[in-house]
C-alpha positions in Angstrom: -14.6 -8.4 -7.0 -11.2 -9.4 -5.6 -8.2 -8.3 -5.3 -4.7 -9.6 -5.3 -1.8 -8.2 -3.5 1.7 -9.1 -4.6 5.1 -7.7 -3.1 8.9 -8.5 -2.9 11.4 -6.5 -0.7 15.5 -5.7 -0.5 15.3 -9.4 1.5 13.6 -11.5 -0.9 10.7 -11.6 1.2 7.7 -12.5 -1.2 4.4 -11.6 -0.6 1.2 -12.6 -2.5 -2.4 -13.1 -1.4 -6.1 -12.4 -3.0 -8.6 -11.2 -0.7 -12.4 -10.7 -1.5 -13.4 -6.9 -2.1 -16.1 -6.0 1.1 -16.5 -2.5 -0.6 -15.4 -0.1 -3.5 -16.5 3.7 -3.2 -16.0 5.6 -6.5 -16.1 9.2 -6.0 -15.3 11.6 -8.6 -11.9 12.9 -6.8 -11.2 9.2 -5.7 -11.6 5.4 -5.4 -11.8 3.3 -2.2 -11.0 -0.4 -2.0 -12.0 -2.1 1.4 -10.6 -5.3 2.3 -9.3 -7.2 5.3 -6.2 -9.1 5.3 -4.3 -10.9 8.2 -3.6 -7.9 10.3 -7.0 -6.2 9.8 -9.0 -4.2 8.0 -7.2 -2.2 5.2 -8.2 0.3 2.7 -6.3 1.5 -0.5 -7.6 5.0 -1.5 -6.4 5.4 -5.2 -6.5 9.6 -6.5 -5.3 10.4 -9.8 -2.1 11.5 -8.8 -1.2 9.6 -5.9 -2.6 6.3 -3.5 -3.1 6.0 0.1 -2.9 2.9 1.9 -4.5 2.4 5.4 -4.4 -0.6 7.8 -5.8 -1.2 11.4 -6.1 -4.1 13.6 -3.1 -6.3 14.4 -0.7 -3.9 12.8 -2.0 -0.3 12.1 0.0 1.7 9.7 -0.8 4.7 7.3 1.4 4.9 3.7 1.2 7.8 1.5 2.4 7.4 -1.8 4.0 10.6 -4.2 6.1 9.9 -7.1 9.6 11.7 -6.2 8.5 12.7 -3.1 9.0 11.5 1.0 5.9 11.1 2.3 5.1 9.7 5.8 4.7 6.1 6.7 3.2 5.2 10.3 3.4 1.9 11.5 2.3 0.9 14.8 1.8 -2.3 17.0 1.4 -3.3 20.7 4.6 -3.5 21.2 6.3 -1.3 18.6 5.2 2.2 16.9 7.8 4.3 14.7 7.4 6.7 12.0 9.1 6.6 8.7 9.4 7.9 5.4 8.2 6.6 2.0 9.9 7.7 -1.2 7.7 6.4 -4.5 10.2 5.8 -7.2 7.7 4.6 -9.6 3.8 5.2 -9.5 1.8 3.7 -12.7 -1.8 2.7 -13.3 -2.6 0.1 -16.3 -6.2 -1.3 -16.4 -6.7 -3.3 -13.8 -3.3 -3.0 -12.2 -1.5 -0.6 -9.9 2.1 -0.6 -9.6 4.5 0.9 -7.0 8.2 1.0 -6.5 9.3 2.8 -3.2 12.0 3.0 -0.5 11.6 2.8 3.5 13.4 5.3 4.6 14.4 5.9 8.3 16.1 9.7 8.3 18.4 9.3 5.4 19.0 5.7 5.3 17.3 3.2 3.1 15.7 0.5 5.0 13.7 -1.7 2.4 12.7 -1.4 -0.9 9.2 -2.7 -2.1 8.0 -3.8 -5.2 4.2 -3.5 -5.1 1.8 -4.9 -7.6 -2.0 -4.6 -6.5 -4.4 -6.2 -8.9 -8.2 -5.6 -9.4 -9.9 -9.0 -10.6 -13.6 -9.1 -11.5 -13.8 -12.8 -11.0 
């Protein structure tokens, strides 16, 4: 199984890559998708009504997405360590696609808006 990550931000930064899923864990309360990207090992944890995305490696991060809520976003590299907030404007799941639209905030200032699509591909 593969996963395609596609995003676009307010600076017109486009990202689109396909990764091989290393592991999928399907439990009653959540489903976990494990893969590696160019920055480290990643994990998407899909609960019924919210999502968490983790990365460990060159970049370490934890993002929590809950619709209409401010949630923590921790971002760390060797040179940089900060905490932001995420405000999730949209969270939809349909068939093999997940869509998130969110703002990254520093205090009350929006520093970026991102549209993220995650495709779960059987082939």
